[in-house]
N, C-alpha and C positions, 0 to 999 in steps of 0.2 A: 919302258913300254915294250911288250913282247913283239917280236917280228911276225909278219904275216904267215910265215911257214910254221911257226909254233902254234898260232891260232888254228891253222888248217889241220895240223897234226892232232890238236886237242879235239877238234870237231870229229875227225875220223875216229879217234879213240873212243869218243863218247858213243858214236854210232856202233862201233864194235862191241862196246860194253853193253849197249842196249840189246844187240843181237844175241849176245851170250846169255843175257838175262832171260830173253824170250825162249831161247833154246832150253835153258835150265827149267823154265816153267813147263814147257812141253814134255821134257823128260820126267819131271816129277809127277805130272798128272796123267802120264800115259797109262792106259789100261783101266782107268776108272770107269766103271759101268755107268751109263746114263748120265753123262756129264751135263747134258742139257736139260734133263728132266728132274732128277732127284734134288730136293732142296739140301739134303745133308751133304751130298757130293758137291753141289755147287758151293756150299759153305766151306768145305775142305779146299776146293780149288781156289776160292777167294783168299783163304788163309795162306795158301802157298804163294799166291801172287803177291800178297802184302809182304810176306817174309822175304821174297826175292827182290821185289821192286822197292819196298819201303825204305828203310834206312833213316837218314836224318830228317826227311820230310815228315815222317810219322811223329817225331818229337816236336817239330814245329807246329804240326796240326793240333797236337794235344795242348800246346801252349796257347794257340789261338782260341781253342775251345774254352779253355780255362778263363781267358780274358773275357770272352763273350759272356760266360756264366757270371763272372764278377760284375760286369757292366749291367747285366740284366737284374742281378740282385740289388745293385745300388739304385737302379731306377725304381724297383719295387719299393725299396725303403723310403725313397723320396716321395713317391705317391702316397704311401701309407702315412708318412709324417704330415703331408699336406691335408689328407683327409681327416686325420686326428685334430689338426689345428682348426680346420673348418668346423668340425663338430664342436670343438671347445668354444669357438667364437659364436656360433649360431645356434647352439643347442637350446638356449633359453628362448630365443625368438621363435624357433620352430615349434617348441612345445607350447608356447603361448598361442600361436596361430592354430594349432591343432585343437587346443582346448576351446578356443573361440568357435570353431566350426562345430564341435560337438554340442556346444550350448545352443547354437542356432537350430540344429537338426532336432534336438530333443530325442527322447527315446520313443520308439515305435514298437509296440508289442506285436508279436506275430498273431494275426487274426485268422481264424479258420475260414473255410469256404462258405460255411453257412452262417457266418457272423452277421448279425443284424436281420436275420430272417424270422425272428421271433414274432414280430408284428404281422407278417404276411401269412404265417402258418396257423392261423386260428381255425383249424379244420372242424371243430365241434361246435 
């Protein structure tokens, strides 16, 4: 187990490394016009920040994103399989019910506004 002095030295060196990274970012982005306004410049600044600060975390982030994608795709496949199974089991029953409703309703032809007024219009 490392001694307390080594832990303290590592913490100090991490702080120094962080300060060096921030200084490097400031140096690389110095002189860019409209840092706070232009989207293109902001994208460039963000790219510089990622390149300086990134490192191993970037690879881990990509790995986590890939795992999330795979999990999402697996859940989609499961839902689709369940829906297909449900359709296979209940398709005959659903079609029979819909046919039964159609038979009860019967067909209604579209009748115009003046339908049935022939008897009332005997003008002559």
